[in-house]
SEKE-306684 format. One record per residue (C-alpha): x, y, z; residue number from 1. Coordinates in Angstrom, 3 decimals, padded with zeros to 6 digits. Layout:
! residues N
node u->X v->Y w->Z pos->NUM
...
! end
This chain:
! residues 118
node u->014.415 v->039.534 w->-038.823 pos->1
node u->013.091 v->037.708 w->-041.911 pos->2
node u->011.982 v->034.122 w->-041.591 pos->3
node u->014.432 v->031.666 w->-043.205 pos->4
node u->013.344 v->030.068 w->-046.463 pos->5
node u->011.809 v->026.655 w->-045.963 pos->6
node u->013.134 v->023.836 w->-048.072 pos->7
node u->010.571 v->021.991 w->-050.178 pos->8
node u->012.274 v->018.776 w->-049.053 pos->9
node u->010.807 v->019.404 w->-045.579 pos->10
node u->007.047 v->019.297 w->-046.265 pos->11
node u->006.219 v->018.872 w->-042.562 pos->12
node u->007.751 v->022.276 w->-041.799 pos->13
node u->004.857 v->024.182 w->-043.401 pos->14
node u->002.060 v->022.264 w->-041.681 pos->15
node u->000.213 v->023.917 w->-038.819 pos->16
node u->-000.303 v->020.543 w->-037.132 pos->17
node u->001.936 v->017.513 w->-037.364 pos->18
node u->000.775 v->013.950 w->-037.573 pos->19
node u->002.887 v->011.341 w->-035.803 pos->20
node u->004.449 v->010.496 w->-039.188 pos->21
node u->005.290 v->014.171 w->-039.772 pos->22
node u->006.911 v->014.350 w->-036.356 pos->23
node u->008.929 v->011.184 w->-036.935 pos->24
node u->010.137 v->012.573 w->-040.273 pos->25
node u->011.041 v->015.890 w->-038.649 pos->26
node u->012.909 v->014.239 w->-035.774 pos->27
node u->014.736 v->011.955 w->-038.207 pos->28
node u->015.766 v->014.987 w->-040.291 pos->29
node u->016.944 v->016.732 w->-037.118 pos->30
node u->019.015 v->013.693 w->-036.143 pos->31
node u->020.575 v->013.439 w->-039.619 pos->32
node u->021.441 v->017.140 w->-039.614 pos->33
node u->023.612 v->016.854 w->-036.478 pos->34
node u->022.479 v->020.399 w->-035.617 pos->35
node u->021.081 v->021.649 w->-032.350 pos->36
node u->017.300 v->021.719 w->-032.046 pos->37
node u->017.310 v->025.529 w->-032.000 pos->38
node u->019.462 v->025.886 w->-035.115 pos->39
node u->017.626 v->023.188 w->-037.073 pos->40
node u->014.213 v->024.567 w->-036.084 pos->41
node u->015.219 v->028.064 w->-037.175 pos->42
node u->016.386 v->026.867 w->-040.594 pos->43
node u->013.203 v->024.802 w->-040.984 pos->44
node u->010.989 v->027.697 w->-039.868 pos->45
node u->009.504 v->025.718 w->-036.968 pos->46
node u->009.179 v->026.537 w->-033.277 pos->47
node u->011.828 v->024.451 w->-031.451 pos->48
node u->009.306 v->023.601 w->-028.728 pos->49
node u->007.468 v->021.480 w->-031.268 pos->50
node u->010.512 v->019.207 w->-031.535 pos->51
node u->010.840 v->018.940 w->-027.762 pos->52
node u->007.129 v->018.180 w->-027.355 pos->53
node u->007.211 v->015.389 w->-029.922 pos->54
node u->010.396 v->013.949 w->-028.412 pos->55
node u->008.627 v->013.757 w->-025.048 pos->56
node u->005.572 v->012.160 w->-026.662 pos->57
node u->007.652 v->009.492 w->-028.377 pos->58
node u->009.820 v->008.868 w->-025.301 pos->59
node u->006.976 v->006.849 w->-023.764 pos->60
node u->006.873 v->004.479 w->-026.716 pos->61
node u->008.781 v->001.244 w->-026.589 pos->62
node u->011.881 v->001.119 w->-028.701 pos->63
node u->011.729 v->-001.201 w->-031.667 pos->64
node u->012.690 v->-004.695 w->-030.675 pos->65
node u->016.095 v->-005.846 w->-031.759 pos->66
node u->015.090 v->-009.478 w->-031.371 pos->67
node u->016.643 v->-011.349 w->-034.273 pos->68
node u->015.739 v->-014.852 w->-035.346 pos->69
node u->018.707 v->-017.172 w->-035.127 pos->70
node u->018.797 v->-020.210 w->-037.363 pos->71
node u->021.310 v->-022.893 w->-036.554 pos->72
node u->022.322 v->-025.994 w->-038.404 pos->73
node u->020.615 v->-029.179 w->-037.297 pos->74
node u->022.941 v->-031.334 w->-035.271 pos->75
node u->022.761 v->-034.256 w->-032.950 pos->76
node u->022.508 v->-033.132 w->-029.323 pos->77
node u->025.665 v->-033.555 w->-027.309 pos->78
node u->025.625 v->-035.540 w->-024.113 pos->79
node u->024.423 v->-033.133 w->-021.427 pos->80
node u->023.246 v->-030.579 w->-024.043 pos->81
node u->020.752 v->-028.358 w->-022.238 pos->82
node u->019.902 v->-025.719 w->-024.813 pos->83
node u->021.228 v->-022.160 w->-024.784 pos->84
node u->020.973 v->-018.793 w->-023.036 pos->85
node u->019.637 v->-015.498 w->-024.355 pos->86
node u->020.749 v->-012.258 w->-022.708 pos->87
node u->018.205 v->-009.456 w->-023.266 pos->88
node u->018.874 v->-005.702 w->-023.350 pos->89
node u->017.077 v->-005.470 w->-020.009 pos->90
node u->019.743 v->-007.670 w->-018.438 pos->91
node u->017.449 v->-010.677 w->-018.078 pos->92
node u->018.995 v->-014.018 w->-018.952 pos->93
node u->016.680 v->-016.631 w->-020.417 pos->94
node u->017.855 v->-020.224 w->-020.320 pos->95
node u->016.181 v->-021.998 w->-023.231 pos->96
node u->015.963 v->-025.769 w->-022.945 pos->97
node u->016.339 v->-028.185 w->-025.788 pos->98
node u->013.015 v->-028.682 w->-027.607 pos->99
node u->011.612 v->-025.266 w->-026.576 pos->100
node u->008.334 v->-023.784 w->-027.865 pos->101
node u->009.190 v->-020.850 w->-030.194 pos->102
node u->005.909 v->-018.999 w->-029.582 pos->103
node u->006.279 v->-019.318 w->-025.811 pos->104
node u->009.816 v->-017.920 w->-026.060 pos->105
node u->008.615 v->-014.953 w->-028.143 pos->106
node u->005.925 v->-014.174 w->-025.563 pos->107
node u->008.399 v->-014.440 w->-022.700 pos->108
node u->010.912 v->-012.130 w->-024.393 pos->109
node u->008.191 v->-009.581 w->-025.171 pos->110
node u->007.016 v->-009.642 w->-021.553 pos->111
node u->010.525 v->-009.254 w->-020.153 pos->112
node u->011.310 v->-006.361 w->-022.488 pos->113
node u->008.098 v->-004.619 w->-021.496 pos->114
node u->006.314 v->-005.208 w->-024.785 pos->115
node u->003.492 v->-007.304 w->-023.341 pos->116
node u->001.567 v->-007.474 w->-020.128 pos->117
node u->001.879 v->-010.567 w->-018.002 pos->118
! end
């Protein structure tokens, strides 16, 4: 059976060894294609095991943080105002007092999400 033609838009498919960037590009192309690994690998001319191996390698990496800076309007504190709560993806709830230290909060969030060692 002849090998399928490789698209020039998939430069990583002709490389004997992939860099991490090549693998990320290949996995992103696979995801966009909505095809099975086997079908996509065959059309790209790549062994499907390469996709599985890189998926496993990247599975150990932390997901990009979805921490978003929130800017609020300055207001006078209400009587009994005690700050706010942040609920993290991990399920942790952080109660942030009024007058908190931004850097300390960033470090705490990173530690709770597994991005930093305590």
